[in-house]
C-alpha positions as CSV (number, residue, x, y, z in Angstrom):
1,M,-24.2,7.3,108.9
2,T,-24.1,6.1,111.9
3,H,-21.9,7.5,114.7
4,A,-19.5,4.1,114.9
5,R,-19.4,4.2,110.8
6,L,-18.4,7.7,110.7
7,T,-15.6,7.4,113.8
8,A,-14.4,4.7,111.6
9,L,-14.2,6.6,108.3
10,L,-12.2,9.6,110.9
11,A,-10.2,7.4,112.1
12,A,-9.0,5.8,108.4
13,F,-8.7,9.3,107.1
14,A,-6.6,10.1,110.3
15,V,-4.3,7.2,109.3
16,A,-4.0,8.2,105.9
17,V,-2.7,11.9,106.0
18,L,-1.3,11.9,109.5
19,L,1.0,9.1,109.5
20,P,2.8,10.0,106.6
21,L,3.4,13.5,108.0
22,G,5.2,11.9,110.7
23,T,7.2,9.4,108.7
24,A,8.0,12.3,106.7
25,G,9.9,13.9,109.9
26,S,11.4,11.0,111.2
27,A,13.2,10.3,108.2
28,Q,14.6,14.3,108.1
29,A,15.9,13.7,111.8
30,A,17.2,10.5,110.9
31,G,20.5,12.6,110.0
32,S,22.7,15.9,109.8
33,V,25.8,17.4,109.6
34,K,26.6,18.6,113.0
35,I,30.1,19.4,114.6
36,T,31.1,15.7,117.0
37,K,34.6,16.6,118.0
38,I,36.6,19.3,119.0
39,Y,40.4,19.0,119.8
40,Y,41.3,22.3,121.5
41,N,44.5,22.1,123.4
42,S,47.0,20.2,121.3
43,P,49.1,17.8,122.3
44,G,52.5,19.1,124.1
45,K,53.8,22.7,124.1
46,D,52.2,25.5,122.7
47,D,55.1,26.9,120.4
48,R,53.0,27.7,117.4
49,S,54.8,25.1,115.1
50,N,52.3,23.9,112.3
51,A,52.7,20.2,113.9
52,S,51.2,22.2,116.8
53,L,48.3,24.1,115.1
54,N,47.3,21.1,113.6
55,G,46.6,19.2,116.4
56,E,43.7,21.5,117.3
57,W,41.0,21.0,115.1
58,V,37.2,20.8,115.2
59,Q,35.7,17.3,113.0
60,I,32.2,17.9,111.4
61,T,30.2,14.4,110.8
62,N,28.0,14.1,107.5
63,S,25.3,11.4,109.6
64,T,22.7,11.6,106.3
65,S,23.1,9.5,103.7
66,K,24.0,11.9,100.5
67,A,26.7,13.7,100.1
68,V,26.2,17.3,101.3
69,S,28.4,20.4,99.7
70,L,29.9,22.5,102.5
71,K,31.1,25.2,99.6
72,G,30.4,28.0,101.5
73,W,30.3,27.3,105.2
74,T,31.8,28.8,108.0
75,L,33.2,27.4,111.2
76,T,33.6,30.4,113.6
77,D,34.6,30.5,117.5
78,A,33.6,32.9,120.2
79,Q,35.4,35.5,119.2
80,K,34.4,35.1,115.0
81,H,37.9,33.6,113.5
82,T,36.0,32.1,110.3
83,Y,37.3,29.5,108.2
84,T,35.3,29.0,105.3
85,F,35.2,25.8,103.2
86,G,36.1,26.5,99.3
87,T,35.0,23.9,97.1
88,F,34.5,21.0,99.7
89,S,31.9,17.7,99.4
90,L,31.5,16.0,102.9
91,G,30.4,12.2,101.4
92,A,27.7,10.4,103.6
93,G,28.9,8.7,106.3
94,K,32.0,10.7,106.6
95,S,33.6,13.1,108.9
96,V,36.4,15.8,107.9
97,K,38.9,17.6,110.8
98,V,39.0,21.5,110.2
99,R,42.9,21.8,111.8
100,T,44.1,25.5,112.9
101,G,47.9,25.0,110.6
102,S,48.5,24.4,107.1
103,G,48.5,21.1,104.8
104,K,47.4,20.2,101.8
105,N,43.3,19.2,102.0
106,T,42.3,16.0,101.6
107,A,38.8,14.1,101.9
108,A,39.9,13.8,105.5
109,N,41.4,17.0,106.7
110,V,41.0,20.4,105.9
111,Y,43.9,23.5,106.8
112,Q,43.1,27.3,108.3
113,N,46.2,28.4,107.3
114,R,46.7,30.1,110.7
115,G,49.9,30.9,112.3
116,A,48.4,31.0,115.7
117,Y,46.3,29.3,118.0
118,V,42.1,29.7,117.5
119,W,40.3,27.4,120.5
120,N,40.8,28.5,123.4
121,N,42.3,26.2,125.7
122,D,40.0,26.5,128.9
123,K,36.1,28.0,127.3
124,D,34.8,27.8,123.7
125,T,32.3,27.7,121.2
126,A,32.2,26.2,117.4
127,T,30.0,27.1,115.3
128,L,28.6,25.9,111.6
129,R,26.8,27.9,109.6
130,K,25.4,27.3,106.1
131,S,26.1,29.2,103.3
132,N,23.1,31.8,103.6
133,G,24.4,32.0,107.3
134,T,21.8,29.7,108.9
135,K,23.1,28.2,111.7
136,V,23.7,24.2,111.2
137,A,25.0,22.6,114.4
138,S,27.2,24.2,117.7
139,C,29.5,22.7,120.5
140,S,30.8,24.3,123.8
141,Y,33.3,23.6,126.3
142,N,34.3,24.6,129.4
143,N,37.1,22.8,130.7
144,F,40.7,23.2,130.6
145,R,41.0,20.2,132.4
146,V,40.6,18.0,129.2
147,E,42.4,18.7,125.7
148,F,38.4,17.9,124.0
149,K,35.1,17.9,124.0
150,N,32.9,14.8,122.3
151,C,29.9,17.4,120.8
């Protein structure tokens, strides 16, 4: 076998074997479930009213092409206040807001049913984990001059 023919065979082998690996990796990276926004300083006076408590929220977005079950997933702050999702499916390309106060859960909003604020007005970290404890996403902020952080 000539050197040129061997080189051509190796190149063809590399394309046939390695190209699909790169394509699969790109497809997996195309979407994820992530924290996209934290509204940590609810508008108006912090009076612990349900409206004020629900004015702080964390938005979670599914940028994949399939619905994702969030059952058992947790959202925590730096002080380990924990919200655990019950039976909940986040649709493909959809977002849900996890609100601090009380309300009726819908596809767009779920409620922690708390009577006190979770997210500090100056700095904190939101962490999203799967039911097995695997960290999916986190977002931190450190600015008391604004009310929200795009993650």
